[in-house]
VEXDREN-2710 file (C-alpha; in Angstrom, 1 decimal):
% VEXDREN-2710
k/r/px/py/pz
1/MET/11.0/-23.4/2.6
2/LYS/13.1/-24.4/5.0
3/GLY/11.4/-24.1/8.4
4/MET/8.1/-23.4/6.8
5/ILE/6.8/-27.1/5.9
6/SER/6.8/-29.1/9.2
7/ASP/6.3/-32.3/8.0
8/VAL/8.5/-32.9/4.8
9/THR/12.0/-32.1/3.8
10/VAL/12.2/-29.8/0.8
11/THR/14.7/-29.3/-1.3
12/ALA/14.9/-26.3/-4.1
13/LEU/17.3/-26.5/-6.6
14/GLN/19.2/-23.8/-8.9
15/TYR/20.6/-25.7/-11.8
16/ARG/23.8/-24.7/-13.0
17/GLY/24.5/-28.2/-14.7
18/GLU/25.0/-31.4/-13.9
19/GLN/28.4/-31.1/-11.5
20/SER/25.9/-28.8/-9.4
21/LEU/23.3/-31.7/-8.9
22/ALA/26.3/-34.3/-8.4
23/ALA/27.5/-31.8/-5.4
24/MET/24.0/-31.8/-4.0
25/GLU/23.2/-35.3/-4.5
26/PRO/23.0/-36.4/-0.9
27/GLU/20.9/-33.7/-0.2
28/ILE/18.6/-34.5/-2.7
29/ILE/18.4/-38.1/-1.8
30/ASP/17.5/-37.7/1.6
31/SER/15.3/-35.0/0.8
32/ASN/11.0/-35.7/0.3
33/LEU/10.3/-33.4/-2.6
34/ILE/12.8/-31.8/-5.0
35/VAL/12.0/-27.9/-6.1
36/VAL/13.1/-27.4/-9.7
37/MET/12.5/-23.9/-11.2
38/SER/10.3/-24.6/-14.8
39/THR/12.6/-23.0/-17.0
40/PHE/15.8/-25.9/-15.9
41/HIS/12.8/-28.5/-15.5
42/ASN/13.7/-30.7/-18.2
43/ASP/17.2/-30.9/-17.8
44/ALA/17.2/-31.7/-14.1
45/PHE/14.0/-34.1/-14.7
46/LEU/16.3/-36.1/-17.0
47/TRP/19.1/-36.0/-14.3
48/MET/16.7/-37.0/-11.5
49/SER/15.3/-40.1/-13.7
50/LYS/18.7/-41.5/-14.1
51/ARG/18.4/-42.2/-10.2
52/GLY/14.7/-42.9/-10.1
53/LEU/14.2/-40.1/-8.3
54/GLU/11.8/-38.2/-10.7
55/SER/8.7/-38.8/-8.4
56/LYS/10.3/-36.2/-6.0
57/VAL/10.5/-33.6/-8.5
58/ARG/8.0/-30.8/-8.4
59/VAL/8.2/-27.6/-10.7
60/PHE/8.0/-24.1/-9.6
61/PRO/7.0/-21.3/-11.7
62/HIS/10.1/-18.9/-12.8
63/LEU/8.6/-15.3/-12.0
64/ILE/10.1/-12.4/-14.4
65/ALA/8.5/-9.3/-14.6
66/TRP/10.7/-7.1/-17.3
67/HIS/8.0/-4.3/-17.7
68/PHE/9.0/-2.4/-14.1
69/HIS/12.9/-2.0/-15.4
70/PRO/12.3/-1.8/-19.0
71/ASP/16.0/0.1/-19.2
72/ILE/18.1/-2.5/-17.3
73/VAL/20.3/-4.9/-20.2
74/ALA/23.2/-7.2/-20.2
75/VAL/26.9/-6.4/-20.8
76/HIS/29.2/-9.2/-21.3
77/HIS/33.1/-9.8/-20.9
78/LYS/34.5/-10.8/-24.4
79/ASP/35.0/-13.7/-23.5
80/GLY/31.6/-14.4/-22.4
81/GLY/30.9/-13.7/-18.2
82/ARG/28.7/-10.7/-17.3
83/VAL/29.8/-8.1/-16.4
84/GLU/29.0/-6.3/-12.7
85/LEU/28.7/-2.6/-12.5
86/LEU/28.3/-1.4/-8.8
87/GLY/28.2/-4.8/-7.6
88/SER/25.3/-5.7/-10.2
89/PRO/25.2/-7.3/-13.5
90/ASP/22.4/-5.2/-14.6
91/HIS/23.1/-2.1/-16.6
92/SER/21.2/1.1/-17.8
93/LEU/20.2/0.6/-21.8
94/MET/20.1/4.7/-22.1
95/CYS/23.1/4.7/-19.9
96/ILE/24.9/2.7/-23.1
97/TYR/23.5/4.4/-25.8
98/GLY/24.9/7.9/-24.1
99/TRP/27.8/6.5/-23.9
100/LEU/28.4/5.3/-27.1
101/LYS/27.1/8.2/-28.8
102/GLY/29.7/10.2/-26.5
103/VAL/26.5/12.4/-25.1
104/ASP/27.9/14.3/-22.0
105/GLY/26.9/12.9/-18.7
106/ARG/25.3/15.7/-17.8
107/LYS/23.1/16.0/-20.4
108/LEU/22.1/12.3/-20.6
109/LEU/20.5/13.0/-17.3
110/HIS/17.8/15.1/-19.3
111/CYS/17.1/12.0/-21.8
112/TYR/15.7/9.8/-19.0
113/ASN/11.7/10.9/-20.5
114/GLU/8.7/9.2/-21.6
115/ARG/9.4/10.0/-25.2
116/ASN/12.7/8.0/-25.0
117/PHE/11.3/5.4/-23.4
118/SER/8.9/5.3/-25.9
119/SER/11.1/5.0/-28.6
120/LEU/13.3/2.6/-27.0
121/GLY/10.1/0.3/-26.6
122/PHE/10.2/0.3/-22.7
123/TYR/6.2/0.2/-22.2
124/SER/6.0/-2.7/-24.7
125/LEU/7.8/-4.9/-22.3
126/LYS/4.6/-5.3/-20.4
127/GLN/3.3/-7.7/-22.9
128/LYS/6.2/-9.6/-22.9
129/THR/6.0/-10.0/-19.2
130/ASP/2.2/-11.1/-19.3
131/GLN/2.9/-13.7/-22.1
132/TRP/5.5/-15.3/-20.0
133/LEU/3.5/-15.3/-16.9
134/LEU/1.0/-16.9/-18.6
135/GLU/3.4/-19.6/-20.1
136/GLN/4.5/-20.2/-16.2
137/GLU/0.8/-20.4/-15.4
138/ARG/0.4/-22.8/-18.2
139/LYS/3.5/-25.0/-17.2
140/THR/3.0/-25.0/-13.8
141/GLY/-0.5/-25.2/-12.6
142/TYR/-0.2/-22.2/-10.3
143/SER/-2.3/-19.0/-10.2
144/ILE/0.5/-16.4/-11.3
145/VAL/-2.2/-14.1/-13.5
146/GLU/-4.5/-13.4/-10.9
147/PHE/-1.9/-13.1/-8.4
148/ASP/0.3/-10.7/-10.8
149/ARG/-2.9/-8.1/-10.4
150/LYS/-2.7/-8.4/-6.7
151/TRP/1.0/-8.1/-6.5
152/SER/1.3/-5.1/-8.8
153/SER/-1.1/-3.3/-6.3
154/HIS/1.8/-2.7/-4.1
155/GLY/3.8/-1.5/-7.1
156/ALA/6.9/-3.5/-8.5
157/TRP/7.0/-6.9/-7.5
158/VAL/10.5/-7.4/-8.5
159/TYR/13.6/-6.2/-7.2
160/SER/14.9/-6.4/-10.7
161/PRO/13.4/-8.6/-13.7
162/ASN/14.1/-11.9/-12.3
163/HIS/14.3/-11.0/-8.9
164/PRO/10.6/-11.2/-7.0
165/ARG/10.2/-9.4/-3.6
166/SER/9.2/-12.0/-0.9
167/PHE/5.1/-11.2/-0.3
168/VAL/5.5/-12.9/-4.0
169/TYR/6.9/-15.8/-2.8
170/ALA/4.5/-15.9/0.2
171/ASP/1.6/-16.3/-2.2
172/ILE/3.8/-19.2/-4.1
173/ILE/4.7/-21.0/-1.4
174/ARG/1.1/-21.4/0.0
175/GLN/0.1/-23.0/-3.2
176/PHE/3.0/-25.1/-3.5
177/ALA/1.8/-26.2/0.4
178/GLY/-1.8/-26.6/-0.8
179/LYS/-0.8/-28.6/-4.2
180/ASN/1.4/-30.8/-2.1
181/SER/-0.7/-31.2/0.8
182/LEU/1.7/-30.1/3.0
183/THR/1.4/-28.0/6.6
184/LEU/2.9/-25.0/6.4
185/SER/4.9/-24.6/9.9
186/TRP/2.4/-21.7/11.0
187/SER/-0.2/-20.5/8.9
188/ASP/1.5/-17.1/8.3
189/ALA/5.2/-18.9/7.8
190/PRO/5.7/-17.2/4.3
191/ASP/5.2/-13.7/5.6
192/PHE/8.3/-14.1/7.2
193/ILE/10.5/-15.2/4.3
194/PHE/14.1/-13.7/4.9
195/ASP/14.0/-10.9/2.0
196/ARG/17.4/-11.8/0.6
197/GLY/16.8/-9.5/-2.6
198/SER/16.4/-6.4/-0.5
199/ALA/20.5/-6.6/0.6
200/GLY/21.0/-6.6/-3.2
201/MET/20.8/-4.1/-5.4
202/ILE/17.6/-2.6/-6.3
203/TRP/16.7/-0.8/-9.6
204/PRO/14.3/2.1/-9.5
205/VAL/10.9/2.2/-11.2
206/TYR/11.4/5.8/-13.4
207/PRO/8.2/8.0/-12.6
208/GLU/6.8/7.9/-16.5
209/VAL/7.1/3.7/-16.3
210/ALA/5.4/4.0/-13.0
211/LYS/2.7/6.2/-14.6
212/GLN/2.4/4.2/-17.8
213/PHE/1.3/1.2/-15.8
214/GLY/-0.5/2.7/-12.9
215/LEU/2.1/1.8/-10.5
216/SER/2.9/3.6/-7.2
217/CYS/3.9/7.5/-6.9
218/ALA/7.4/6.6/-5.8
219/GLY/8.7/5.8/-8.9
220/GLY/11.8/7.6/-9.0
221/HIS/15.7/7.7/-9.9
222/GLY/17.4/6.2/-6.8
223/PHE/19.3/3.2/-7.1
224/LYS/19.8/1.2/-4.1
225/LEU/23.4/-0.6/-3.9
226/SER/24.1/-4.1/-2.8
227/ASP/24.6/-4.1/0.9
228/LYS/28.2/-6.3/-0.1
229/PHE/29.2/-3.8/-2.4
230/SER/28.5/-0.4/-0.3
231/GLY/29.2/-1.8/2.9
232/GLU/26.7/0.4/3.8
233/PRO/23.1/-1.1/4.2
234/GLY/20.7/1.1/2.0
235/LYS/22.9/3.3/0.3
236/VAL/21.0/4.7/-2.1
237/ILE/23.0/6.5/-5.5
238/SER/21.0/9.3/-7.6
239/LEU/20.9/8.9/-11.6
240/GLU/23.4/11.4/-11.7
241/GLU/25.6/9.2/-9.6
242/TYR/25.0/6.0/-11.6
243/ILE/25.7/7.7/-14.9
244/GLU/29.1/9.1/-13.8
245/ALA/30.2/5.7/-12.1
246/ALA/29.3/3.8/-15.5
247/TYR/30.5/6.1/-18.1
248/LYS/33.9/6.1/-15.5
249/PHE/33.6/2.0/-15.7
250/TYR/33.3/1.7/-19.4
251/ASP/35.9/4.5/-20.4
252/ALA/38.0/2.0/-18.5
253/GLU/36.8/-1.1/-19.4
254/GLN/35.7/-0.9/-22.9
255/SER/38.5/-2.7/-24.4
256/ASN/37.3/-6.0/-22.7
257/LEU/33.3/-5.2/-23.2
258/ASP/30.8/-6.7/-25.4
259/PHE/28.0/-4.3/-25.8
260/SER/25.9/-6.5/-28.2
261/ALA/23.0/-7.0/-26.2
262/ALA/22.2/-3.2/-25.5
263/GLN/23.2/-2.7/-29.3
264/SER/20.6/-4.9/-30.8
265/ARG/18.3/-3.3/-28.9
266/ILE/19.2/0.4/-29.8
267/SER/20.5/0.0/-33.1
268/ASP/17.3/1.6/-35.1
269/ALA/16.4/3.7/-31.8
270/VAL/16.6/7.4/-32.5
271/LEU/16.5/9.5/-29.1
272/SER/16.4/13.2/-28.0
273/PHE/18.9/14.5/-26.2
274/GLY/17.0/18.1/-25.8
275/ASP/18.6/21.5/-26.3
276/ASP/22.2/22.4/-24.9
277/ILE/22.0/22.4/-21.0
278/SER/24.8/25.3/-20.8
279/SER/22.2/28.0/-20.1
280/ALA/19.8/27.4/-17.2
281/LYS/16.4/25.6/-18.2
282/ASN/13.2/26.5/-17.2
283/PRO/12.2/23.4/-14.5
284/TYR/8.3/24.1/-15.4
285/LEU/8.3/23.5/-18.8
286/GLY/6.6/20.5/-20.2
287/LEU/5.4/19.6/-16.9
288/ASP/1.8/18.3/-17.2
289/ASP/-1.7/20.2/-16.6
290/SER/-2.1/18.8/-12.8
291/LYS/1.0/21.0/-11.8
292/PHE/-0.7/24.3/-12.5
293/TRP/-4.1/25.7/-11.3
294/LYS/-5.8/27.4/-14.4
295/ARG/-5.4/23.9/-16.5
296/SER/-6.5/21.6/-13.8
297/VAL/-9.2/23.8/-11.7
298/SER/-10.3/27.1/-12.5
299/LYS/-10.6/25.9/-16.6
300/LEU/-12.4/23.2/-15.6
301/ALA/-16.3/22.8/-14.4
302/PHE/-15.9/21.8/-10.7
303/ASP/-17.6/18.6/-10.9
304/GLU/-14.6/17.4/-13.6
305/VAL/-11.5/18.5/-11.0
306/ASP/-9.4/15.6/-10.3
307/PRO/-6.8/15.9/-8.1
308/VAL/-5.4/12.7/-8.1
309/VAL/-2.2/12.3/-10.1
310/CYS/-1.6/8.6/-9.3
311/ALA/-2.3/6.4/-7.4
312/LYS/0.0/4.1/-5.3
313/PHE/-1.5/0.7/-5.3
314/ILE/-4.9/-0.6/-6.9
315/ILE/-7.7/-2.2/-4.9
316/SER/-9.0/-5.5/-6.1
317/HIS/-12.1/-6.9/-5.4
318/SER/-10.5/-10.0/-3.5
319/ASP/-8.8/-7.2/-1.2
320/LYS/-10.6/-7.3/2.1
321/VAL/-11.4/-3.9/3.1
322/ALA/-11.7/-2.6/6.2
323/THR/-12.9/0.8/6.9
324/ALA/-12.9/3.5/10.2
325/GLY/-13.1/7.0/11.1
326/SER/-15.1/10.0/11.4
327/CYS/-18.7/10.0/10.3
328/PHE/-17.3/10.7/6.3
329/ALA/-16.1/7.2/6.2
330/GLN/-19.2/6.1/6.2
331/HIS/-19.8/7.0/2.5
332/ILE/-16.7/5.2/1.7
333/SER/-18.1/1.7/3.3
334/LYS/-21.3/2.0/1.4
335/ARG/-19.9/2.8/-2.2
336/LEU/-17.2/-0.4/-1.8
337/ILE/-20.2/-2.2/-0.8
338/ASP/-22.6/-1.3/-3.8
339/SER/-19.9/-1.6/-6.1
340/GLY/-19.2/-5.6/-4.8
341/PHE/-15.9/-5.5/-3.0
342/SER/-15.3/-7.3/0.1
343/TRP/-15.6/-5.1/2.7
344/LEU/-15.0/-6.9/6.1
345/ASN/-17.8/-6.8/8.7
346/LEU/-17.2/-8.9/11.5
347/GLU/-19.5/-7.9/13.9
348/PRO/-22.8/-8.2/11.9
349/ALA/-26.1/-7.3/13.1
350/PRO/-28.3/-10.4/14.0
351/LYS/-30.6/-11.6/11.6
352/ASP/-34.1/-10.6/13.1
353/MET/-32.9/-6.8/13.6
354/SER/-33.8/-4.2/11.5
355/LEU/-31.7/-1.9/9.4
356/GLU/-33.0/1.1/11.5
357/GLN/-32.3/-1.1/14.9
358/ALA/-28.8/-2.0/13.3
359/SER/-28.0/1.0/12.3
360/ASP/-28.6/2.9/15.6
361/LEU/-26.5/0.1/17.4
362/GLY/-23.8/0.8/15.5
363/TYR/-24.0/-2.6/13.1
364/GLY/-22.8/-2.1/9.6
365/VAL/-21.7/1.1/9.9
366/TYR/-18.0/0.2/10.0
367/SER/-16.1/-2.9/9.9
368/ALA/-16.6/-3.6/13.4
369/ARG/-18.7/-1.5/16.5
370/TYR/-16.2/0.7/17.5
371/GLY/-18.3/3.9/16.5
372/ASN/-16.9/7.2/14.9
373/ILE/-12.9/6.9/15.5
374/TYR/-12.3/10.7/15.0
375/THR/-8.5/11.1/16.6
376/SER/-4.8/9.0/15.5
377/GLY/-5.0/8.8/19.5
378/GLN/-8.2/6.6/19.2
379/LEU/-7.3/4.4/16.7
380/VAL/-3.9/3.5/18.3
381/GLN/-5.4/2.9/21.5
382/LEU/-8.0/0.8/19.7
383/PHE/-5.2/-1.6/18.5
384/GLN/-4.0/-1.7/21.5
385/ARG/-6.8/-2.8/23.8
386/ALA/-7.4/-5.5/20.9
387/PHE/-4.0/-7.0/21.0
388/SER/-3.7/-6.6/24.7
389/LEU/-0.8/-4.3/24.3
390/GLU/-1.8/-1.7/26.7
391/ASP/-3.7/-2.0/30.0
392/PHE/-6.2/0.7/30.1
393/GLU/-8.8/0.1/32.8
394/ARG/-11.7/-1.2/31.2
395/GLU/-14.8/-0.5/33.7
396/PRO/-17.5/1.5/31.9
397/TRP/-18.9/4.8/33.0
398/VAL/-22.6/4.8/34.5
399/GLY/-25.7/6.4/32.4
400/LYS/-28.8/7.7/33.0
401/ASN/-29.9/4.6/30.9
402/GLY/-27.3/2.1/32.0
403/LEU/-23.6/1.5/31.6
404/ILE/-21.4/3.0/28.7
405/ASP/-18.5/1.9/26.7
406/PRO/-16.0/5.4/27.3
407/PHE/-14.6/4.5/24.2
408/ARG/-17.7/3.6/21.9
409/PRO/-20.5/5.9/24.4
410/TYR/-22.9/5.8/21.6
411/VAL/-22.9/2.3/20.1
412/GLN/-25.6/0.9/22.5
413/SER/-28.2/3.6/22.7
414/ARG/-29.9/2.4/25.7
415/GLY/-26.7/1.6/27.2
416/PHE/-25.8/-1.9/28.7
417/ALA/-28.3/-3.4/31.8
418/SER/-25.3/-5.0/33.6
419/ARG/-21.4/-5.3/33.9
420/GLU/-22.1/-9.0/32.6
421/GLU/-23.5/-8.0/29.6
422/PHE/-21.0/-5.0/29.1
423/PHE/-17.8/-7.4/29.7
424/GLU/-19.3/-9.8/27.6
425/ASP/-20.1/-7.3/24.2
426/LEU/-16.7/-5.6/24.8
427/GLU/-14.7/-9.2/24.6
428/LYS/-16.8/-10.0/21.8
429/HIS/-15.9/-6.5/20.2
430/LEU/-12.1/-6.4/20.9
431/ALA/-12.0/-10.1/19.4
432/ALA/-13.3/-9.1/16.1
433/VAL/-11.3/-5.7/16.0
434/ARG/-8.1/-8.0/16.6
435/GLN/-9.4/-10.4/13.6
436/ILE/-10.0/-7.2/11.2
437/PHE/-6.3/-6.5/11.5
438/LEU/-4.8/-9.5/11.3
439/ASP/-7.5/-10.2/7.7
440/LEU/-7.4/-7.1/6.2
441/ASP/-5.8/-6.3/2.9
442/VAL/-6.4/-2.7/2.9
443/PHE/-7.2/-0.5/5.6
444/ILE/-9.4/2.8/4.7
445/PHE/-9.5/5.4/7.5
446/THR/-10.4/8.9/7.7
447/LEU/-9.2/11.5/10.4
448/GLY/-11.6/13.6/11.6
449/LEU/-10.6/15.6/14.8
450/THR/-7.5/16.6/16.7
451/GLU/-9.8/17.4/19.8
452/SER/-10.1/14.7/22.3
453/TRP/-10.2/14.0/26.2
454/VAL/-7.8/12.1/27.7
455/ARG/-8.0/10.3/31.0
456/LYS/-5.1/11.3/33.5
457/SER/-4.8/8.0/35.2
458/ASP/-3.7/5.9/32.3
459/SER/-3.8/8.5/29.4
460/ALA/-6.8/6.6/27.7
461/VAL/-8.3/8.9/25.1
462/VAL/-12.0/9.0/24.7
463/PRO/-14.0/10.6/22.1
464/PHE/-16.5/12.8/24.6
465/HIS/-16.1/13.9/28.1
466/PRO/-18.6/11.9/30.2
467/GLY/-20.6/15.3/31.2
468/VAL/-21.8/15.1/27.8
469/LEU/-23.0/11.9/28.4
470/GLY/-24.7/12.9/31.3
471/ALA/-22.2/9.8/33.0
472/SER/-21.6/9.6/36.9
473/VAL/-17.8/10.1/36.8
474/GLY/-15.6/12.5/38.0
475/ALA/-15.5/15.2/35.6
476/ASP/-12.0/16.2/37.1
477/ASP/-10.5/12.7/36.0
478/TYR/-10.3/13.9/32.1
479/ILE/-8.4/16.9/30.7
480/PHE/-9.0/18.4/27.1
481/LYS/-6.5/17.7/24.5
482/ASN/-6.0/19.3/21.2
483/GLN/-3.0/17.4/19.2
484/SER/-0.3/19.0/16.8
485/VAL/0.9/17.8/14.0
486/MET/3.7/16.0/15.8
487/GLU/1.4/14.1/17.8
488/VAL/-0.8/13.0/15.2
489/ASN/1.8/11.7/13.1
490/SER/3.5/9.7/16.0
491/ASP/0.4/8.4/16.6
492/LEU/0.0/7.1/12.7
493/LEU/3.7/5.9/12.7
494/LEU/2.9/3.8/15.7
495/PHE/-0.2/2.3/14.2
496/ARG/0.9/1.4/10.6
497/SER/4.4/-0.3/12.5
498/MET/1.9/-2.2/15.0
499/LEU/-0.3/-3.2/12.0
500/LYS/2.7/-4.3/10.0
501/LYS/3.8/-7.0/12.6
502/VAL/0.3/-8.7/13.0
503/ASN/-0.3/-8.5/8.7
504/PRO/3.0/-7.4/6.5
505/GLY/1.1/-7.1/3.5
506/ALA/-1.6/-4.3/4.6
507/ARG/-1.8/-1.2/3.4
508/VAL/-3.5/1.7/4.1
509/LEU/-5.1/4.7/2.5
510/ILE/-5.6/7.5/4.5
511/THR/-7.9/10.5/4.1
512/VAL/-9.3/13.4/6.3
513/SER/-12.9/14.1/6.9
514/PRO/-14.4/17.4/5.1
515/VAL/-16.8/18.3/7.8
516/PRO/-16.2/21.0/10.0
517/LEU/-16.2/20.8/13.5
518/ILE/-19.8/21.1/14.9
519/ALA/-18.3/22.3/18.4
520/THR/-15.0/23.0/20.0
521/TYR/-13.3/23.3/23.4
522/SER/-10.3/25.1/22.6
523/LYS/-10.4/28.8/23.0
524/GLY/-10.9/30.2/19.9
525/HIS/-13.7/30.5/17.8
526/VAL/-15.4/27.3/16.1
527/LEU/-14.7/28.6/12.3
528/PRO/-10.5/29.0/13.1
529/GLN/-10.7/25.9/15.4
530/THR/-12.0/23.8/12.3
531/VAL/-9.1/25.4/10.1
532/TYR/-6.5/24.3/12.6
533/SER/-7.7/21.1/12.8
534/LYS/-8.0/20.2/9.6
535/SER/-4.7/21.7/8.6
536/VAL/-3.1/19.3/11.5
537/LEU/-4.8/16.4/9.9
538/ARG/-3.7/17.2/6.4
539/VAL/-0.3/18.0/7.2
540/ALA/0.0/15.0/9.1
541/ALA/-1.4/12.6/6.6
542/GLU/0.8/14.0/3.8
543/GLU/3.8/13.2/5.9
544/PHE/2.8/10.2/6.9
545/SER/1.8/8.9/3.1
546/GLN/5.1/10.1/1.9
547/SER/7.1/8.2/4.1
548/PHE/6.1/4.7/2.8
549/ASP/5.2/3.1/-0.6
550/ASP/2.0/0.7/1.4
551/VAL/0.4/4.1/2.9
552/ALA/-1.5/7.0/0.5
553/TYR/-3.3/9.7/0.6
554/PHE/-7.0/10.3/-1.0
555/PRO/-7.8/14.1/-1.6
556/SER/-11.5/13.8/0.1
557/TYR/-10.6/16.7/2.0
558/GLU/-9.4/19.0/-0.4
559/ILE/-12.4/17.9/-3.2
560/ILE/-15.2/18.6/-0.9
561/SER/-13.8/22.1/0.9
562/SER/-11.8/23.6/-1.7
563/HIS/-13.3/27.1/-3.2
564/TYR/-12.8/25.8/-6.7
565/ASN/-16.6/23.9/-6.0
566/ARG/-17.9/27.2/-4.1
567/GLY/-19.4/25.6/-1.6
568/ALA/-21.8/23.6/-4.0
569/TYR/-21.1/20.3/-2.2
570/TYR/-22.4/21.3/1.1
571/LYS/-26.1/21.7/2.6
572/ASP/-27.5/24.5/4.4
573/ASP/-25.8/23.9/7.3
574/LEU/-22.3/24.5/5.8
575/ARG/-21.0/21.0/7.6
576/GLU/-23.3/18.2/6.3
577/VAL/-21.6/17.0/2.5
578/ASP/-24.5/16.5/-0.4
579/SER/-24.8/13.4/-2.5
580/ARG/-23.0/15.1/-5.5
581/GLY/-19.9/16.2/-3.8
582/VAL/-19.8/12.5/-2.1
583/ASP/-20.2/11.1/-5.9
584/HIS/-17.2/13.2/-6.8
585/VAL/-15.1/11.8/-4.2
586/MET/-16.1/7.7/-4.7
587/ARG/-16.1/8.6/-8.5
588/LEU/-12.6/9.3/-8.0
589/MET/-11.6/7.0/-5.7
590/LEU/-12.9/3.7/-7.4
591/LYS/-11.5/5.5/-10.5
592/HIS/-7.8/5.4/-9.4
593/TYR/-7.6/3.3/-6.8
594/THR/-9.7/0.0/-8.4
595/ARG/-9.7/-1.1/-11.6
596/LEU/-13.3/-0.2/-12.3
597/ALA/-14.9/2.1/-15.0
598/SER/-14.7/6.1/-14.0
599/SER/-18.6/6.5/-14.7
600/LEU/-20.6/5.4/-11.5
601/ASP/-24.2/5.2/-11.0
602/ASP/-26.1/8.6/-10.5
603/SER/-28.5/6.8/-8.7
604/TYR/-26.1/6.6/-5.4
605/SER/-28.8/7.0/-2.3
606/GLU/-28.1/9.0/0.5
607/VAL/-26.4/7.9/3.5
608/SER/-27.8/8.3/6.9
609/LEU/-24.6/9.3/8.8
610/VAL/-24.2/8.0/12.6
611/CYS/-22.1/10.8/13.7
612/ASP/-21.7/11.1/17.9
613/GLU/-20.2/14.7/17.7
614/ASP/-24.1/15.7/16.8
615/ASN/-24.8/15.2/20.5
616/LEU/-21.8/17.8/21.1
617/ASP/-24.3/20.7/19.7
618/VAL/-26.6/21.5/22.9
END
């Protein structure tokens, strides 16, 4: 907390007996507040009270979550101290079981599975975690159980059972400041806590465990070693390498090791070690139904197909959600509002304006009046303009009915009457956009197109050529651009980098619009150009989402456009998506990414979409 609380001196104690407190006595006496972990509170409080310091003591919750890493167990030296393996005091229960039973290390690899985890009681540890957190909440008065749901939406919120990640401490420190009427040195100070835990060993969340608790799809078997131990920051070893190292260590040190903690957990367990692995095994055997077309697609009614295997995070009702993108993104906004989620709308319509007028002027369509953001280039430059990171020309175009904002040409259908009105509205708009990116917890963005127009003078990306709007601007000042996968992916990486600098806890849910191009300026026919555009966006979205735990891809494009539904989700023009298709998409999004029931109200009414690209159909 040092450096984060501006008006008092706070000392946090790790109680290791009276000698540890005596060594810190001068610092303790000089401090305004003494923070003690709840599990050591009584002993520390007794020591403080003998010195008249009890009024300074503040209890801090001791946060432990066993269920993310249920395989962890302690091994002790026979004289009592904990044994370190690969620079960590944590050991694999499965690995110890295999070593004690004389199972070949290569064969043990196949034993890290759901059946054996269940046999060892791994999944029951969630109840132990829940009881512990509830006890800590009652003992300390901190809100923990509700925050546990928020933290779990990020995936595992600990590196190992009792080493929380920095965003967990950030929330607790905010509560600490509020409880003690303290002022944080800056409002988002807790978000920039130095994360010491990330330098230590980070235990993997096994895929079966991630699936059991609805966690991140990034579950795996990679063990990130302690930076100090490996001498190579960020070094990760495989499960096979871990088992090999553990077996070698146990073979060499067995006479000095006490495995009683592990043996008490495995005494009654009967594990399956599979068949002899001397012969090759078909790797597709045992895969779940989602991996096979017949079982998960062609044998099902098309409205029962669910291509979401697991969600990387959960969106709670308390999460602030912002939406942007192509026309299809408006369906997401509408359904989130109808389902009671905290949808950000930082440019609301004037109170006396009708809904029809408001929609026509871009109010309530997205989280701000930025209109349709069809391309990744538009998204990047919107962020840069909002935070003054790039100096793009701000002058309006001159249209037939008034001044036009080149970056959102259809939000003011009648045009701006004067330069003063234009710039006043622009400043208000960019301030709203800036606040959205600062405030949001989840950003849902729908990629729509790869085609755009670029101004030669400053590389500004605009959605339409000025000629489409009849604007009096030099036609030769703009060139046509059709993005590649590399260019879209580069934009998305840049956007995330900028977003995380101003909002470290932000998560991104990215989709691809299933709506075909209404027109193309490329040389080819609109049909193959549609396939090109959507293919580029789909590949870029996949690469982007696979790179980060806080970025997820949702398959709205596949649900609507894939041939399994035989075109049933498109209207007669083969472009617009009908209400059944929207319902299928949103039913699955809410099922997997929220805690709502999977079934939704069938009375969902069609949304009248605001689609700027309709103006291209001349």
